N, C-alpha and C positions, 0 to 999 in steps of 0.2 A: 370577285376575286378585284375587280375595278373599285366598287365602292370601299373595302378593307383598305386598297393600295390608296386610294385618296385618305381614307383620315389618318392613314399610317404619313406618309408626306406631310399632310396640314399637324400633324404633331397630336392628333386624336380630338382636332378640331369639325370631324364632318368634313359634309363637300360643300361648305360656303370658300368663295373664294377662289371656284375653280376657270373664271372665266381667263384668265394668263396661262390654264395650264398646257400642256400638248401632253396626248397622248402616241406612244409608238408601239405600235407590232410589231416586233420581231419577228418572222418567219410568219408574213400576215396570209400567204394562202389565198382562197379567191375573195378575202375579205369582210367575213361576218362577222368577225370580233371588232374592227375598225367601225364598221358601215353599221351596221347590227348595232352591237353590244353597247360601243362608248360613245359615239353619235349619236345614238338613238336616245341612247340613257342617260345622258350628259352634253344635250345641246349647247349646253354653254362652256363646254372644251373651247377653249382658240383655239385646236385644229386635233383633230387625232388622224394621224399617218400608217401608213401599213410599209414594211419595208418585205419585199420577197425577191431571192433570189432566183426561183426558176420563171423565165421571160414568158412561159406559154400562162401559167397561172395566174404571175402579176395581170399579164392580159386578161384574162376571166374578172381579175378583179376590178378593172377598170371598164369592162363590160357591164356587169353584174353595177355599179356604181352610177356606171350614163343609163339604164334600163330603169335607176332610180329615181331620179334627177328631173327633178319638174320645176324649178327654177333656182338661181343662187341662195336663196333665201329658205326656199322649202323642198324638202324632200317627200316622196312618198313609196314606200316599202311594195311590192308589186310580188305579188307570188300569183303564177302563170300569167298569159295575156290577158284576164277577162276577169281575176278578182282579186281587184285592189281593194286595199285594206281601209283605206285614208290619206292621208296627209299629218307627216310629221316631221317637226324642226329640227332638223339634226346638225352637229358640230360640222363644221368645216371637216371636205375629208381630202387629205393626198396620197397614192399610191404610188412607191418609188418601188423602182427595178435594183438589184442591188445585193451586194452581203454587207454584214457591221462590219468585216476584218477587212472592207474596205477602206482607206484613207479618207478617198473621196465622199461618201457617206457621213456627212454628219450630224451626228444623233446628239449634240451638244445642248440641244433644244428641246430637247424633251425632260419634262418633269415625273412624268410616268411610265417606261418600259415594262413591257410584258411579252415573256419569249416562252417559247419549249423548254422543257428541262433539259432535254438530249443541247437545246443549244446552249444553256447557261453552261454545261460544264467545258464548254469550247474559248468562251469569254474568260471562262476565269484561268485560262493556258497564259 
């Protein structure tokens, strides 16, 4: 899905030139799509960010990211406490707690926005 969006955004040019692109997941939950999906598959993204309205779920995303963080440049994805699979380069990741309806949550810097289809109905209003 992310690759197809990049191709469409680039006018069919593939995933070249994504270093200046920001990916945003609206309704990001615990951060799996942002941290493991977009940031891992496309470590050249300028930024991968998630916006979640529920405070508890947002806090889980932040906690999950802290667990994976090894350093500023390299992060590792771990499953359980003793089953580390190694280090992966990830794009910078940022999680925000808020609503897309909030005028103070700026999404204008996003080049690619993913959201659940149930949310897309609300945005069209």
